[in-house]
Backbone bond lengths (Angstrom), bond angles and torsions (degrees), N, CA, C in turn:
res aa  C-N    CA-C-N  psi(-1)  N-CA   C-N-CA  omega(-1)  CA-C   N-CA-C  phi
1 M - - - 1.471 - - 1.536 109.46 -
2 I 1.317 116.10 142.76 1.446 121.12 176.35 1.536 108.72 -89.54
3 A 1.324 115.96 108.27 1.476 119.53 -174.54 1.525 113.71 -83.47
4 H 1.339 117.15 -30.90 1.452 119.97 177.20 1.540 109.93 -162.20
5 L 1.332 114.67 164.68 1.456 121.08 174.45 1.512 108.30 -122.96
6 H 1.341 114.67 143.05 1.481 119.31 175.16 1.537 105.61 -138.57
7 G 1.304 114.63 111.72 1.474 117.27 -178.62 1.533 109.97 -171.76
8 T 1.303 116.38 -161.92 1.470 124.46 -177.21 1.526 109.51 -92.40
9 V 1.303 116.29 133.26 1.467 121.75 177.00 1.514 107.60 -74.80
10 A 1.354 115.83 113.84 1.447 120.44 -178.85 1.519 112.61 -87.56
11 G 1.318 116.08 -25.09 1.467 120.01 179.19 1.516 110.77 -174.06
12 V 1.335 114.76 154.35 1.460 121.58 178.73 1.509 109.77 -128.26
13 A 1.335 117.57 128.53 1.456 123.68 178.88 1.521 108.09 -116.65
14 P 1.356 117.56 172.75 1.475 119.07 -177.90 1.516 114.94 -57.60
15 D 1.348 116.64 -31.28 1.480 118.90 -174.22 1.540 112.99 -118.29
16 G 1.321 116.88 6.60 1.487 118.31 -179.47 1.493 112.51 -177.73
17 A 1.325 114.57 -175.20 1.443 121.16 -178.07 1.528 110.13 -144.41
18 V 1.314 116.24 160.96 1.461 122.54 173.86 1.526 107.86 -113.43
19 I 1.330 115.54 121.69 1.471 120.90 179.39 1.506 107.68 -113.67
20 E 1.323 115.22 125.96 1.471 120.70 -179.42 1.524 109.17 -88.60
21 V 1.346 114.41 121.47 1.469 120.89 179.62 1.548 107.13 -126.96
22 G 1.333 117.34 116.11 1.424 119.48 179.53 1.499 114.79 60.31
23 G 1.302 118.16 33.37 1.446 122.31 179.26 1.501 114.72 85.21
24 V 1.330 118.67 0.71 1.467 123.02 -179.55 1.522 108.16 -112.29
25 G 1.330 116.91 128.22 1.445 121.79 176.61 1.507 111.21 -85.47
26 I 1.303 118.34 117.73 1.479 122.59 -176.85 1.517 108.29 -112.65
27 R 1.337 114.54 123.49 1.468 120.70 179.79 1.518 111.94 -86.10
28 V 1.320 117.24 131.42 1.476 122.29 176.87 1.516 108.96 -126.00
29 Q 1.301 117.60 137.94 1.441 123.08 174.21 1.532 108.38 -88.60
30 C 1.312 118.16 134.09 1.446 121.91 -174.42 1.508 112.35 -138.20
31 T 1.340 116.47 164.22 1.465 121.54 172.02 1.543 108.32 -77.30
32 P 1.331 117.81 159.21 1.453 118.93 174.63 1.502 114.03 -54.69
33 G 1.354 116.40 -35.38 1.456 119.84 179.54 1.493 112.86 -63.53
34 T 1.342 117.53 -39.36 1.471 120.80 177.78 1.512 110.20 -71.09
35 L 1.327 116.47 -41.05 1.478 120.33 179.96 1.538 110.36 -60.89
36 A 1.327 116.85 -30.32 1.463 120.57 -178.95 1.525 111.41 -65.61
37 T 1.299 118.33 -18.22 1.490 120.72 179.91 1.533 111.86 -91.73
38 L 1.319 117.45 -6.37 1.458 120.49 -174.72 1.533 111.50 -103.24
39 R 1.348 115.99 135.35 1.455 122.27 -178.84 1.567 108.52 -127.31
40 P 1.320 118.03 124.87 1.466 120.47 177.23 1.530 111.68 -52.61
41 G 1.294 116.29 132.11 1.468 121.36 179.32 1.485 114.65 90.45
42 E 1.330 117.74 -9.19 1.454 121.50 -177.46 1.528 110.44 -105.28
43 Q 1.331 116.22 158.33 1.456 120.12 177.26 1.533 109.55 -74.28
44 A 1.304 116.92 146.12 1.435 121.04 -178.95 1.525 109.88 -145.46
45 W 1.319 114.27 155.15 1.474 122.65 174.98 1.513 106.80 -128.58
46 V 1.327 118.55 130.58 1.439 122.06 175.65 1.536 108.46 -137.12
47 A 1.315 115.81 137.53 1.466 121.35 171.51 1.537 105.41 -75.77
48 T 1.321 117.36 145.35 1.457 118.82 -175.63 1.528 113.34 -133.84
49 S 1.311 114.08 157.33 1.445 122.99 175.26 1.528 109.06 -135.10
50 L 1.310 117.73 124.63 1.474 122.52 -178.99 1.516 109.26 -95.51
51 V 1.323 116.06 121.36 1.460 122.70 177.28 1.524 108.76 -105.17
52 V 1.327 115.80 119.74 1.454 122.44 -175.73 1.503 110.83 -104.38
53 R 1.328 116.54 124.67 1.443 122.94 175.55 1.540 107.71 -123.44
54 E 1.323 115.43 167.60 1.476 118.62 -177.71 1.517 111.33 -58.61
55 D 1.334 116.86 -35.46 1.452 120.32 -174.28 1.534 113.92 -113.37
56 S 1.344 117.29 9.59 1.446 117.37 -175.94 1.542 110.95 -160.04
57 L 1.345 113.39 157.00 1.466 121.83 170.40 1.520 104.88 -128.37
58 T 1.351 117.42 116.99 1.436 120.16 -176.43 1.538 109.12 -121.78
59 L 1.306 116.03 129.45 1.452 122.21 -179.19 1.523 107.90 -104.65
60 Y 1.318 115.13 125.94 1.491 121.88 178.31 1.522 108.97 -105.94
61 G 1.336 116.47 138.19 1.451 120.54 -178.20 1.513 113.29 -116.46
62 F 1.343 116.92 146.89 1.443 122.01 -175.60 1.527 110.77 -139.20
63 A 1.337 115.53 155.52 1.455 119.75 -178.36 1.511 113.28 -74.68
64 S 1.339 117.28 -16.30 1.448 120.06 -178.12 1.538 110.14 -149.01
65 D 1.311 115.73 160.62 1.473 121.29 174.51 1.505 110.61 -62.60
66 D 1.337 117.78 -34.29 1.446 121.06 -178.18 1.541 110.05 -64.69
67 E 1.318 117.16 -43.20 1.481 119.32 178.02 1.520 110.24 -61.98
68 R 1.331 116.88 -42.70 1.436 120.97 -179.80 1.565 110.29 -62.86
69 N 1.319 115.48 -42.42 1.484 119.17 -177.84 1.542 109.39 -66.25
70 V 1.328 117.99 -41.26 1.444 120.68 179.29 1.527 110.01 -66.40
71 F 1.320 117.21 -39.56 1.475 121.61 175.85 1.525 111.66 -54.11
72 E 1.339 115.02 -45.42 1.458 119.34 -178.52 1.545 112.00 -71.68
73 L 1.334 116.81 -37.16 1.463 120.47 177.64 1.514 112.30 -65.20
74 L 1.321 117.11 -40.51 1.450 121.24 -178.44 1.522 111.46 -59.76
75 Q 1.325 116.96 -31.46 1.476 120.05 -178.20 1.518 112.81 -75.03
76 T 1.328 116.56 -6.68 1.472 118.03 175.14 1.519 110.62 -82.66
77 A 1.333 119.45 -6.69 1.444 122.77 177.80 1.545 108.12 -84.15
78 S 1.322 116.54 146.45 1.453 121.49 -179.35 1.538 110.86 -60.68
79 G 1.321 117.54 130.38 1.441 121.42 175.28 1.523 114.95 82.93
80 V 1.324 117.73 2.45 1.467 120.13 -179.47 1.536 108.13 -107.94
81 G 1.326 115.15 111.99 1.445 121.22 175.88 1.517 110.11 -102.00
82 P 1.337 118.27 -175.39 1.454 120.01 -176.76 1.505 114.47 -64.00
83 R 1.336 119.12 -35.23 1.458 120.82 179.04 1.517 112.17 -65.41
84 L 1.324 115.52 -44.07 1.468 119.22 179.71 1.555 110.48 -69.72
85 A 1.294 116.92 -39.29 1.478 121.21 176.70 1.517 110.08 -60.15
86 L 1.339 117.19 -42.03 1.464 121.62 178.73 1.522 109.95 -65.54
87 A 1.362 116.68 -41.58 1.475 120.67 177.78 1.521 110.37 -60.37
88 M 1.332 116.87 -40.88 1.457 120.30 179.67 1.529 112.27 -60.76
89 L 1.326 115.73 -38.72 1.458 120.23 178.50 1.493 112.97 -79.02
90 A 1.338 117.35 -17.63 1.446 121.00 174.37 1.551 110.41 -74.11
91 V 1.329 114.46 -32.15 1.456 120.14 -178.28 1.519 112.80 -90.40
92 H 1.333 117.16 -36.79 1.470 121.90 -174.78 1.517 110.91 -129.20
93 A 1.297 116.41 142.69 1.498 123.11 173.20 1.535 106.30 -72.07
94 P 1.348 117.17 157.50 1.454 120.30 179.27 1.522 114.97 -49.85
95 D 1.341 117.91 -46.35 1.442 119.65 -178.61 1.531 112.11 -68.47
96 A 1.326 118.12 -29.66 1.488 121.06 175.16 1.514 109.15 -64.45
97 L 1.306 118.09 -39.00 1.472 121.36 178.35 1.520 109.87 -68.41
98 R 1.324 116.80 -42.28 1.472 119.80 178.20 1.548 110.22 -61.62
99 R 1.328 115.20 -41.04 1.458 118.04 -179.47 1.532 111.50 -65.83
100 A 1.350 115.25 -41.90 1.454 119.93 -179.48 1.533 111.00 -61.94
101 V 1.327 115.70 -42.18 1.456 119.66 -179.65 1.520 110.77 -70.19
102 A 1.312 116.99 -40.82 1.476 121.82 -177.38 1.545 111.68 -66.24
103 T 1.352 115.68 -31.53 1.456 119.80 -176.41 1.532 113.00 -105.37
104 D 1.338 116.53 11.23 1.478 120.97 -179.89 1.523 111.57 57.36
105 D 1.314 117.57 35.47 1.477 121.90 -178.68 1.531 109.65 -84.40
106 V 1.316 116.06 83.75 1.462 121.02 -177.94 1.502 111.72 -65.31
107 G 1.337 116.72 -34.27 1.465 121.21 -179.54 1.521 113.38 -58.02
108 V 1.332 116.31 -38.11 1.470 118.48 179.05 1.531 110.48 -64.53
109 L 1.315 116.64 -41.47 1.471 119.36 -178.11 1.505 112.88 -70.28
110 T 1.370 118.21 -31.54 1.446 119.88 178.67 1.506 113.43 -74.59
111 M 1.323 117.96 -4.07 1.474 120.48 172.24 1.510 111.02 -70.20
112 V 1.332 116.17 -17.11 1.489 120.61 -179.72 1.547 107.88 -83.10
113 P 1.330 118.44 121.77 1.453 120.25 176.25 1.548 111.18 -54.64
114 G 1.321 116.13 130.26 1.465 120.19 179.94 1.519 113.31 99.87
115 I 1.351 117.14 -4.18 1.465 119.47 176.38 1.521 109.18 -116.30
116 G 1.352 116.75 115.51 1.431 121.76 176.65 1.517 110.42 -94.20
117 K 1.319 116.72 -175.19 1.451 119.80 -174.84 1.538 111.37 -65.38
118 K 1.322 117.13 -43.09 1.469 119.00 178.92 1.513 111.89 -64.83
119 G 1.318 115.73 -42.03 1.464 118.95 177.48 1.497 111.99 -62.48
120 A 1.339 117.08 -40.53 1.464 120.60 178.21 1.522 111.44 -63.92
121 Q 1.316 116.53 -40.71 1.460 119.98 178.46 1.523 111.27 -64.39
122 R 1.317 116.56 -37.94 1.462 119.77 177.97 1.525 110.70 -66.34
123 I 1.331 117.30 -41.26 1.445 120.66 -179.45 1.520 110.18 -64.07
124 V 1.331 116.76 -42.88 1.475 120.62 178.05 1.519 110.65 -58.78
125 L 1.332 114.94 -45.86 1.461 119.45 -178.79 1.524 112.59 -62.26
126 E 1.305 115.27 -45.90 1.479 120.22 -174.99 1.521 113.81 -78.78
127 M 1.316 117.77 -27.74 1.470 120.13 -173.57 1.529 113.47 -98.21
128 R 1.320 117.25 -6.03 1.469 120.44 -172.73 1.555 111.11 -55.10
129 D 1.326 116.97 -40.99 1.451 119.55 -176.80 1.539 113.16 -98.10
130 R 1.331 115.93 7.75 1.470 118.91 -178.08 1.521 113.01 -108.59
131 L 1.334 117.13 -41.97 1.450 117.98 -175.66 1.509 113.53 -76.18
132 G 1.333 117.05 -28.05 1.468 119.72 -179.21 1.496 110.08 86.29
133 P 1.342 119.20 174.59 1.452 123.66 -179.04 1.529 111.91 -77.61
134 P 1.315 118.30 164.33 1.459 119.94 175.07 1.513 109.91 -57.14
135 G 1.315 116.49 139.59 1.441 121.01 -176.16 1.511 115.39 90.28
136 A 1.354 114.74 -1.86 1.468 117.74 -178.50 1.503 113.48 -68.44
137 G 1.319 116.22 -26.95 1.480 120.13 177.54 1.508 109.25 -82.97
138 D 1.324 115.31 155.70 1.440 121.11 178.83 1.527 110.37 -84.69
139 P 1.355 121.75 112.43 1.449 122.11 -179.33 1.511 112.22 -62.85
140 G 1.343 117.85 -16.37 1.426 120.76 -179.68 1.499 113.20 -90.26
141 D 1.336 119.05 0.10 1.455 121.77 178.86 1.508 110.45 -53.38
142 G 1.311 114.89 138.50 1.470 119.92 178.40 1.510 109.88 133.25
143 P 1.315 117.87 -178.51 1.455 121.08 -176.49 1.518 112.88 -70.49
144 P 1.322 120.20 142.49 1.438 122.89 -178.98 1.546 110.29 -60.07
145 G 1.342 113.54 133.44 1.474 118.31 175.34 1.519 114.24 77.88
146 R 1.319 119.43 5.35 1.438 120.04 -177.45 1.534 110.86 -103.69
147 A 1.326 116.06 125.96 1.459 121.92 175.27 1.507 107.98 -119.01
148 P 1.331 119.27 123.57 1.440 120.81 -176.30 1.524 112.45 -62.82
149 S 1.314 116.51 137.49 1.463 121.00 177.85 1.519 109.27 -72.67
150 R 1.330 114.86 141.59 1.468 119.22 -179.38 1.512 112.11 -113.34
151 R 1.336 117.28 3.18 1.470 120.72 -178.93 1.512 109.84 -88.22
152 V 1.310 118.27 110.82 1.461 122.22 -177.88 1.518 109.68 -126.27
153 P 1.363 118.80 99.00 1.444 121.15 -176.02 1.544 112.43 -58.51
154 S 1.335 116.18 -35.69 1.458 119.98 -176.49 1.516 111.95 -105.02
155 W 1.329 116.24 46.66 1.458 119.72 -176.02 1.549 111.33 -62.07
156 R 1.335 117.49 -34.20 1.463 119.68 -179.49 1.536 110.94 -61.45
157 D 1.342 116.01 -44.27 1.451 119.69 178.80 1.516 111.01 -64.31
158 Q 1.328 116.43 -40.16 1.467 119.86 -179.38 1.522 111.99 -63.98
159 V 1.359 115.25 -44.36 1.477 118.79 179.03 1.520 110.51 -67.55
160 H 1.326 115.80 -42.68 1.488 120.65 179.54 1.543 109.99 -56.45
161 T 1.359 115.33 -48.77 1.462 120.81 -178.94 1.521 110.74 -63.39
162 G 1.330 115.97 -41.90 1.452 120.46 -179.32 1.526 112.09 -62.03
163 L 1.349 116.44 -40.48 1.457 119.65 179.59 1.546 110.69 -68.83
164 V 1.289 116.66 -40.52 1.452 120.43 179.22 1.515 109.95 -64.62
165 N 1.352 117.09 -42.85 1.462 120.71 178.88 1.507 111.85 -63.28
166 L 1.366 117.07 -26.98 1.443 120.45 178.93 1.510 113.72 -87.86
167 G 1.339 117.71 3.50 1.447 120.79 171.51 1.510 116.23 110.75
168 W 1.343 118.67 -2.92 1.467 120.09 179.06 1.528 109.92 -84.18
169 T 1.325 118.15 157.07 1.435 121.80 178.77 1.526 109.88 -77.03
170 A 1.335 115.96 161.64 1.457 120.55 177.99 1.525 110.95 -60.74
171 R 1.348 116.07 -37.78 1.441 120.54 179.25 1.517 110.81 -64.80
172 D 1.331 117.07 -44.89 1.483 120.78 176.60 1.513 110.18 -57.61
173 A 1.333 115.98 -43.46 1.487 120.92 -178.51 1.522 110.21 -61.66
174 D 1.331 116.34 -45.47 1.488 121.07 -179.10 1.521 110.59 -60.92
175 Q 1.381 115.94 -42.36 1.461 119.36 -177.90 1.538 111.36 -69.62
176 A 1.313 116.87 -35.52 1.471 119.93 178.74 1.516 110.72 -66.83
177 I 1.327 116.63 -42.29 1.465 120.44 179.21 1.512 110.48 -64.92
178 A 1.315 117.02 -42.93 1.459 121.56 177.71 1.524 111.12 -60.71
179 A 1.326 116.05 -38.61 1.465 119.62 179.64 1.499 111.32 -67.22
180 L 1.347 117.23 -37.67 1.474 121.13 178.57 1.520 110.26 -61.26
181 E 1.336 115.67 -42.65 1.475 118.87 -179.33 1.504 111.80 -72.30
182 A 1.334 116.95 -35.85 1.467 120.75 -176.28 1.518 111.33 -68.03
183 D 1.342 117.63 -38.29 1.461 118.00 -177.54 1.537 114.54 -93.11
184 G 1.333 114.83 6.88 1.467 118.48 176.44 1.532 115.17 79.97
185 T 1.339 117.16 9.18 1.469 120.11 178.39 1.531 109.58 -60.36
186 I 1.315 116.76 -38.97 1.450 122.51 -178.34 1.511 109.94 -108.58
187 A 1.328 117.87 135.74 1.463 121.24 178.76 1.499 111.01 -69.04
188 G 1.277 117.63 160.69 1.450 121.47 -179.36 1.496 113.55 -72.86
189 D 1.349 116.11 178.95 1.443 120.23 179.69 1.526 112.27 -57.40
190 G 1.303 115.68 142.78 1.461 121.26 -178.30 1.496 114.71 93.59
191 E 1.319 116.73 -10.08 1.464 121.27 178.83 1.515 108.70 -102.52
192 P 1.335 117.22 150.25 1.464 120.78 177.74 1.511 111.59 -61.65
193 V 1.303 117.10 138.13 1.478 122.72 179.76 1.528 108.85 -126.53
194 D 1.311 115.86 126.81 1.471 121.76 175.92 1.536 105.55 -90.62
195 V 1.319 116.57 104.73 1.477 121.48 -174.47 1.523 109.96 -61.36
196 S 1.322 116.85 -41.44 1.467 120.51 -178.93 1.538 110.04 -59.77
197 A 1.337 117.16 -44.73 1.474 121.08 -179.09 1.513 109.04 -68.31
198 A 1.359 117.59 -38.25 1.456 120.59 178.97 1.529 110.38 -64.32
199 L 1.295 117.26 -39.72 1.461 121.30 179.59 1.537 110.12 -63.59
200 R 1.322 116.34 -42.90 1.443 119.92 -179.64 1.510 111.57 -65.76
201 A 1.344 115.80 -39.45 1.459 121.33 178.76 1.518 110.15 -63.73
202 A 1.361 115.97 -41.15 1.482 120.49 178.85 1.515 110.80 -64.04
203 L 1.334 116.96 -40.07 1.460 120.27 179.22 1.544 111.68 -66.58
204 R 1.327 116.32 -35.02 1.463 118.72 175.50 1.511 112.09 -62.37
205 K 1.336 115.19 -40.21 1.460 119.60 179.14 1.527 109.97 -66.44
206 L 1.312 117.05 -43.91 1.446 120.70 -179.38 1.507 112.48 -64.80
207 S 1.318 117.05 -34.95 1.448 121.16 -177.01 1.526 112.47 -70.04
208 R 1.318 116.22 -15.63 1.492 120.12 179.57 1.499 112.21 -82.63
209 H 1.350 116.85 -14.69 1.497 120.13 -177.57 1.503 111.05 -93.21
């Protein structure tokens, strides 16, 4: 199993990145939050999970071991495959998912496109004894001395693409981003922007409509 990659970022796309390791470019699918930490031409470390299917081998990349571990645990629930597990981590941080499961907060889980009320109830039931309580993951998981960069010049494009990939229309994405800027949720140009947090805030706004 490939547990992690450490190499040069060769390219970043809306749904993944290519990391060059030993002269080989390896593609990994990632959440927008993880992609926000990757810069073409710079060194990067990502925890990985290899999903094997009869007709494909897909490598998923994460900013921490904890995210990777939660991704793998989520797939042990009925009806949760890698794409849905990745969508759950795009919308919620690992501890937010643990908290939702621990407190039977079905509403939090239904914020994820593709999860209805019954599906959320099933996930809560099946994952209650698997994910553990909030704080169960090690916040220090990851490569020694590495702190993810939070400066994303094109955060609007990243959030827009993330929302569209999660099933919202381009118009919905534009309106959510405009709402974030209008109410001051997101700082203006020149200030650090956490794309993962911005994406979650946008999803909260969309879920109210």
